[in-house]
MARSE-152272 format. One record per residue (C-alpha): z negated, x, y negated. Coordinates in steps of 0.02 Angstrom, whole numbers, plus 50000, padded with zeros to 5 digits. Layout:
{{Z,X,Y}}
...
! end
This chain:
{{45290,57070,44466}}
{{45108,57013,44399}}
{{45099,56891,44268}}
{{45020,56956,44100}}
{{44993,56853,43926}}
{{44908,56937,43777}}
{{44915,56849,43618}}
{{44926,56968,43465}}
{{44829,56865,43309}}
{{44873,56999,43182}}
{{45074,57019,43207}}
{{45083,56816,43269}}
{{45145,56860,43427}}
{{45131,56798,43621}}
{{45173,56916,43738}}
{{45219,56836,43917}}
{{45279,56934,44064}}
{{45298,56947,44252}}
{{45303,56786,44357}}
{{45199,56652,44310}}
{{45151,56546,44477}}
{{45012,56397,44481}}
{{44877,56535,44524}}
{{44921,56597,44350}}
{{44891,56445,44255}}
{{44706,56484,44225}}
{{44750,56650,44131}}
{{44883,56566,44036}}
{{44752,56424,43983}}
{{44640,56537,43937}}
{{44766,56638,43802}}
{{44829,56474,43747}}
{{44651,56394,43703}}
{{44632,56564,43581}}
{{44789,56535,43518}}
{{44745,56348,43471}}
{{44581,56392,43422}}
{{44646,56503,43272}}
{{44828,56480,43255}}
{{44929,56592,43144}}
{{45039,56524,43002}}
{{45203,56588,43104}}
{{45217,56628,43294}}
{{45347,56717,43405}}
{{45333,56693,43589}}
{{45413,56811,43689}}
{{45497,56743,43846}}
{{45629,56886,43882}}
{{45508,56958,44011}}
{{45431,56808,44097}}
{{45489,56702,44235}}
{{45400,56513,44242}}
{{45414,56474,44436}}
{{45309,56340,44449}}
{{45292,56181,44331}}
{{45107,56203,44297}}
{{45111,56365,44179}}
{{45285,56290,44108}}
{{45182,56132,44066}}
{{45033,56232,43977}}
{{45159,56328,43873}}
{{45276,56187,43827}}
{{45126,56099,43778}}
{{45051,56230,43671}}
{{45203,56252,43576}}
{{45238,56049,43551}}
{{45046,56054,43478}}
{{45078,56212,43375}}
{{45233,56133,43302}}
{{45150,55972,43266}}
{{44996,56056,43157}}
{{45142,56138,43058}}
{{45158,56318,43145}}
{{45324,56387,43134}}
{{45350,56436,43316}}
{{45494,56545,43376}}
{{45548,56583,43549}}
{{45636,56755,43601}}
{{45734,56741,43754}}
{{45804,56623,43868}}
{{45713,56435,43852}}
{{45631,56389,44027}}
{{45732,56263,44127}}
{{45578,56157,44134}}
{{45551,56122,43953}}
{{45708,56001,43923}}
{{45634,55896,44069}}
{{45473,55905,43980}}
{{45562,55861,43808}}
{{45645,55705,43913}}
{{45475,55668,43970}}
{{45406,55668,43776}}
{{45561,55575,43721}}
{{45535,55433,43861}}
{{45347,55415,43805}}
{{45391,55400,43623}}
{{45517,55257,43665}}
{{45672,55366,43586}}
{{45774,55370,43730}}
{{45945,55308,43676}}
{{45996,55130,43749}}
{{46132,55141,43850}}
{{46278,55087,43774}}
{{46347,54909,43853}}
{{46489,54925,43969}}
{{46685,54910,43886}}
{{46785,54778,43947}}
{{46877,54888,44060}}
{{46717,54937,44142}}
{{46676,54767,44176}}
{{46853,54743,44246}}
{{46837,54882,44356}}
{{46669,54815,44414}}
{{46730,54656,44455}}
{{46880,54733,44565}}
{{46775,54844,44666}}
{{46658,54699,44703}}
{{46827,54592,44751}}
{{46888,54738,44851}}
{{46697,54761,44949}}
{{46696,54566,44960}}
{{46869,54550,45027}}
{{46827,54717,45145}}
{{46689,54623,45214}}
{{46795,54461,45259}}
{{46922,54557,45343}}
{{46784,54653,45443}}
{{46719,54491,45503}}
{{46909,54420,45550}}
{{46932,54585,45658}}
{{46750,54565,45733}}
{{46790,54389,45784}}
{{46966,54424,45834}}
{{46926,54574,45950}}
{{46765,54468,46015}}
{{46872,54307,46074}}
{{47002,54442,46151}}
{{46845,54524,46252}}
{{46775,54357,46299}}
{{46947,54301,46356}}
{{46982,54425,46464}}
{{46781,54453,46531}}
{{46790,54273,46594}}
{{46909,54301,46720}}
{{46791,54413,46814}}
{{46592,54394,46851}}
{{46593,54593,46856}}
{{46654,54605,46685}}
{{46518,54494,46613}}
{{46401,54620,46648}}
{{46250,54491,46717}}
{{46126,54619,46729}}
{{46148,54677,46548}}
{{46150,54471,46516}}
{{45979,54452,46593}}
{{45899,54604,46517}}
{{45947,54541,46352}}
{{45891,54358,46408}}
{{45718,54442,46458}}
{{45698,54549,46290}}
{{45754,54395,46178}}
{{45684,54227,46285}}
{{45539,54263,46382}}
{{45458,54394,46275}}
{{45490,54269,46123}}
{{45393,54135,46226}}
{{45205,54178,46149}}
{{45271,54188,45970}}
{{45374,54036,45975}}
{{45236,53930,46055}}
{{45091,53981,45949}}
{{45202,53931,45788}}
{{45269,53770,45841}}
{{45080,53717,45897}}
{{45014,53777,45736}}
{{45148,53677,45631}}
{{45137,53519,45734}}
{{44964,53526,45697}}
{{44975,53535,45509}}
{{45107,53400,45504}}
{{44994,53282,45608}}
{{44845,53335,45489}}
{{44952,53283,45337}}
{{45027,53146,45407}}
{{44856,53064,45454}}
{{44787,53106,45302}}
{{44934,53009,45194}}
{{44933,52863,45322}}
{{44747,52826,45332}}
{{44746,52734,45171}}
{{44879,52616,45231}}
{{44785,52589,45405}}
{{44937,52664,45480}}
{{44876,52806,45582}}
{{44932,52780,45738}}
{{45113,52819,45652}}
{{45074,53000,45650}}
{{45128,53012,45840}}
{{45303,52953,45782}}
{{45309,53076,45642}}
{{45246,53218,45734}}
{{45364,53160,45894}}
{{45533,53138,45807}}
{{45505,53286,45672}}
{{45457,53400,45831}}
{{45588,53352,45940}}
{{45727,53333,45808}}
{{45705,53453,45673}}
{{45546,53573,45680}}
{{45555,53627,45861}}
{{45731,53695,45859}}
{{45732,53744,45677}}
{{45552,53866,45697}}
{{45640,53938,45836}}
{{45775,53982,45759}}
{{45713,54055,45622}}
{{45584,54155,45726}}
{{45729,54224,45824}}
{{45828,54271,45680}}
{{45695,54370,45616}}
{{45658,54451,45787}}
{{45818,54464,45882}}
{{45949,54456,45750}}
{{45856,54610,45667}}
{{45854,54701,45831}}
{{46036,54673,45867}}
{{46074,54750,45696}}
{{45962,54884,45724}}
{{46011,54934,45910}}
{{46201,54918,45868}}
{{46174,55013,45690}}
{{46079,55161,45773}}
{{46232,55157,45893}}
{{46356,55174,45782}}
{{46253,55311,45679}}
{{46260,55423,45834}}
{{46438,55400,45883}}
{{46393,55308,46039}}
{{46533,55166,46011}}
{{46656,55281,45970}}
{{46604,55381,46142}}
{{46624,55205,46238}}
{{46805,55199,46156}}
{{46852,55357,46203}}
{{46802,55316,46388}}
{{46913,55172,46388}}
{{46769,55050,46370}}
{{46775,54906,46258}}
{{46626,54904,46159}}
{{46637,54716,46114}}
{{46636,54675,46297}}
{{46493,54797,46345}}
{{46368,54795,46199}}
{{46418,54637,46087}}
{{46458,54496,46214}}
{{46312,54524,46320}}
{{46202,54491,46181}}
{{46279,54339,46114}}
{{46295,54262,46288}}
{{46105,54299,46320}}
{{46053,54226,46148}}
{{46162,54067,46169}}
{{46083,54026,46336}}
{{45888,54073,46293}}
{{45906,53965,46133}}
{{45890,53800,46230}}
{{45748,53871,46338}}
{{45657,53928,46189}}
{{45667,53742,46102}}
{{45609,53673,46263}}
{{45460,53771,46246}}
{{45424,53733,46066}}
{{45462,53552,46075}}
{{45320,53555,46221}}
{{45206,53663,46131}}
{{45231,53534,45961}}
{{45192,53384,46045}}
{{45031,53458,46123}}
{{44965,53517,45950}}
{{45008,53330,45891}}
{{44916,53264,46032}}
{{44769,53383,46018}}
{{44747,53337,45820}}
{{44761,53152,45842}}
{{44635,53160,45983}}
{{44530,53257,45868}}
{{44559,53180,45710}}
{{44612,53002,45767}}
{{44500,52982,45922}}
{{44663,52925,45992}}
{{44662,52944,46185}}
{{44788,53057,46281}}
{{44861,52898,46369}}
{{44884,52794,46219}}
{{44955,52948,46128}}
{{45083,52964,46285}}
{{45130,52767,46266}}
{{45135,52782,46076}}
{{45260,52925,46116}}
{{45380,52838,46239}}
{{45379,52695,46110}}
{{45414,52808,45967}}
{{45562,52917,46027}}
{{45741,52844,46057}}
{{45850,52908,46202}}
{{45944,53029,46082}}
{{45797,53103,45989}}
{{45749,53234,46112}}
{{45952,53295,46133}}
{{45955,53276,45940}}
{{45875,53437,45944}}
{{45926,53519,46102}}
{{46117,53505,46066}}
{{46080,53625,45892}}
{{46010,53763,45996}}
{{46145,53846,46052}}
{{46258,53828,45918}}
{{46100,53923,45810}}
{{46086,54055,45930}}
{{46284,54094,45927}}
{{46260,54097,45728}}
{{46114,54219,45738}}
{{46207,54321,45884}}
{{46364,54349,45789}}
{{46274,54396,45628}}
{{46178,54516,45695}}
{{46284,54624,45813}}
{{46428,54604,45670}}
{{46321,54678,45533}}
{{46253,54809,45661}}
{{46440,54862,45697}}
{{46469,54873,45498}}
{{46342,55017,45489}}
{{46410,55180,45415}}
{{46363,55350,45342}}
{{46171,55336,45332}}
{{45995,55269,45402}}
{{45984,55181,45204}}
{{46133,55078,45270}}
{{46060,55038,45438}}
{{45903,54967,45344}}
{{46000,54859,45203}}
{{46115,54788,45339}}
{{45980,54751,45456}}
{{45887,54649,45309}}
{{46060,54563,45257}}
{{46068,54514,45453}}
{{45910,54431,45443}}
{{45947,54354,45292}}
{{46117,54283,45331}}
{{46068,54225,45496}}
{{45923,54112,45424}}
{{46034,54045,45290}}
{{46168,53998,45422}}
{{46043,53911,45531}}
{{45978,53805,45380}}
{{46145,53765,45323}}
{{46214,53722,45510}}
{{46057,53612,45534}}
{{46100,53522,45366}}
{{46284,53492,45417}}
{{46210,53423,45597}}
{{46091,53311,45500}}
{{46236,53239,45407}}
{{46360,53214,45556}}
{{46211,53135,45652}}
{{46175,53012,45514}}
{{46371,52968,45496}}
{{46385,52940,45699}}
{{46218,52856,45702}}
{{46156,52993,45836}}
! end
C-alpha cells in the first residue's frame, strides 16, 4: 500500500497511511516541516493505518513528536505505538545520562559468580590432567613401533615449524644482538672497556637471548598454529571422526606435533646463536673498529665450556611447553569460531608466560649448581 501523509491544521490532526519505507522519508519530512513551521496547540497523530517498515521514517516521526512536546504542544497518538519508538527513547535517555545505574550485585550473586569461576577453573585443570594422561599413554604405546610414531607426519611438522621459521628467527636474533652490542658499547666506552662488549654479546646471546627469543617467536608462530589447526578439527568433528574409526587422536594429531617441536627447537636455537654472534661481530667491527680475528679471540676467552650448553639445554623444554600448551588449547575448542579465536590467543599468551617462567627457574637452578 502506498504511503501517504496529510496534515490538517484546522483539525490539528496528522494522518499517516500505508507502508513507510526509506524512499518515503522525503515526503514525510516535508509534511513534518510544515507541522513544525506552524504547530497547533494540540495535535493528534493517526497511526492506525500506517506501518513504519524502515527506521528512517520512524526516526523522523519520533524526532518531530519529541520536538513538538518540548515546545509545549500536546501530542496524542491514535493506534499502536511503533516498536522503533522504544529504541529511540532508550537512545535519548542514554544521551541525557538518565539510564538507571545497574544495581550492585548481591552477596548471593557474588557467591554464585565465585562458584562458577571455581567450577570453570576446576574443569580446566581436569581437562589438562586428562590431556596429559592420554598423551603419556599414547606416547608409551607409540614408542614400541616406528610406524606408530608416524615419522612422515613428524618430518612435515619439523619442516613447517623449523625450516620455515629460520628466516624470522635469524633476523630477530641478528637485530637484537646488534641492539645489545650498541647499548653495551655506549655504556662501556666512558670506562675504556669497549672490548668487553664482546663478552656481553657472547654470554647474553648464548645463555639467554638466543633460546629465549627463539622460544617467543615459535610460541607466537607455531603455538597459535597448533591451537588453530586442532581447534578447526574439533569444530569440524574431524577429531570425533578419527575416534569413530578406531584411531587415537593423541597419537595421530598431538604426538607428532609435540615431537617435531621438541626436535627443532635446539636447531633453531643454534641458528639464533650463530646469527646473534654475527650481529655482535658486525657492530663491534663497525663501531669499535675491532677486527674479526680479535673478535674471535676475545670470544674464545669470554665464553666458558658451559655457556653454549646452558642455552641449548633449555630449548627442548621450551619446545615441549609450547607444543603442549598449543595442542591442549586446540583440543579444548567447542561450539563456535569465537571460542577458537579466544583459545588461540590463550595458547600464545600462556606459552610465552610458561617459557619465561621456565627460563627464570633455569636461571636459579644454574646459579645454584654453578653451571
